[in-house]
N, C-alpha and C positions, 0 to 999 in steps of 0.2 A: 426913612426907611427905603430900601430900593427893591426888596423882593419879599416873596412869601416868608423864607426863612428869617428874614429881619423882622418882618411883622410879629412873627410868632416870638423872637428873641426879646421884643420889646416888653413882651408881658410874661415871658419866661424865659431870663437869660441863661438858663442851665438847660435849654432845649437840645442842644448839641446839633442843631441843623444848621448847615452851611450850604452855600451854593458856590461851586468853584467859579463861575464868571461874574459874580456879584463882588464889588469892591468893598463895599460895606461889611460883607462876610469874611472876605479875606482880612481885613483890618480886626475884626472880631477874634478871628482865630489867632492872628499875631498877638493881639493884647492878651490872650490866655497864655502864650509862652514867654510874654515879656520879663517875669522874674529868671526864667532860665536864661535868656540873653543877657540879661543885666549880670547875673552871676558869672557868665563867660566872660563879659566885658571888665568886670572887677578884676578877674584873674589875669588879664594880658598887661604884662608890665610896662610894654613900651607904647607910647603916644602915638606913634605912626601904625603900629599894628592895630591899636583901638580904632583909629580912624579908617583903616582898611576894613575892619570887621562892619563898621557902620555904614561904609560904601556898599558892601555886599549886601547888607540888609536892604538897604535903599533900592540896589537893583532888584533883589528878588521881591521885595515886600512893598515898594513904594515909598515915596518921601514921608508920607504920614507916618509909618512905622519908624523910619529911622529918626524923624523928630521926636516920637515918643521915646524912642530907646535914649537918644541923648539928654532928653529932659529928665529922664529917671536916673540916668547916670550922672548928670550935674547936680541933682538934687542930692544923691548920695555923696558926691565928692564934696559939697558944700557942707553937708552935716558933719562930713570928717574933719574938714577944717576949722569948723567952729568947736568941735570938741578938743582941738590942739591948743 
């Protein structure tokens, strides 16, 4: 944990406290919105457009967030292929 908000979030994940200058807080905020980003990504038909979306996430939210989004998308994609 890197700040007071992170310390409070360790014991109370729903605290809603975030510090704008804390990378861990920024990542926790992104992870809250991951289902929305994943839904957007699922709705993009072209591979290049999906890659562009992930690049924007990486620019705005850092590599760690983009990696989390890619992992969630790949998990969804693999589960689709397994059902087929």
